[in-house]
N, C-alpha and C positions, 0 to 999 in steps of 0.2 A: 504494500500500500504506500503510495507516494504521498508525502506530507507537503502541503502547500505552506510557503513562507509568506507572511505578511510583513511588509516593510513600510516605513514612513517615506512619503514622497512629497516633494514641493515643486510647483511650477510657479513662475512669476517673472515680473520685470521690475526694474528699479532705475534709480537715477544714473546708474552706470551702463545700463543696457538700452535705455529708451529715452528719447527727448521728452520734455515736460508735456508737449502736446499729445503724445501717445499715452503717457501715464494718466493724464487727465481723462482720456476716453475710457479708461479701464478702472477708474476709481469708483468705489462703492460707498455710498453714504450709509450712516448707521441705520437710517430708515429702510434702505434697500436690502440690507443683509438678511433679515429674517425670511423674506420671501425667496431670495436667491438660495439660501441654504436649504429651505424646505423643498425647493425645486430640484436641486442637485442631490439632495440627501437620499433619494430613492435610486440614484444611479451610481453613487460612489459611497464608500464607507469612510466614516470619520472625518468628514469635511470641515475645514476651518478656513475662513478667508481673513487675511490680514490686508487692510487697505489704508494707506497713509498718503501723505503728499509725495513721498519718495518711492513708494512701492505698492504693488498689488501682488499678493501671493495666495495660492491655494495649497493648503496642506491636506493630505489625505493618506489613508492607508490603502495599500494595494500590493501588486506583485513587484513593482519596481521596474517593469519592462519599459523600454523606450517608447514602444507603441502606446502604452498607457499614458506616458508623459504627453505625447502628441494629442491624445484624446482629451486629457485634462485641460490642455491649452485651448483646444477648440471649444470645449465646454465653457470655459471662463469667458472667452471672446463672445460666444453665442449668447450666454446669459446676460451679458452687458449690452449686446447689440453693437459692439464696437468694431471699427475698422482699424485693427492693429496688426502690424506685421508679426507673424508668429515667430520669425527668426530673432526677435527682440527678447524672447523668453529664455529662461534657464530652466533646467530640469535637474533636480537634486534628489538623491535617494539614499536610503540606508543612513549610515552615520553622518554623511554629508548634509542631509536634510535636517537632522536633529541638531547638529553643530551650528548650522546656519540659523535655525530658529533661536537657539540660545544667544548667538551673537547679536541678532536683531533685538531680542528682548533686553539684552544688557546694554544696548546702545553702541556696540562696537561696529555693527554694520548699518550705519545710518548716514 
């Protein structure tokens, strides 16, 4: 019996990967977040969206497969209805995603 591994993943864009015009298109207001999370909650597990003036990131649990990263990016763009270049996004998984989240929370990645 093959055991599936669940890993933390992160897709996002920030001040280093996208100009302010594109970041603004993907920014979620606090009022938008409950509906967006409810919408995507049935399609992915463990969804969390972090949206500030410098970044928009989607954290989820999944397989960590690169195809899953592309799907998460497409989902985020679709939910916002934004015209954002997908090549601006980064995809982090496993320890890299967790390390990034802690660096953002600590203010090191800002």
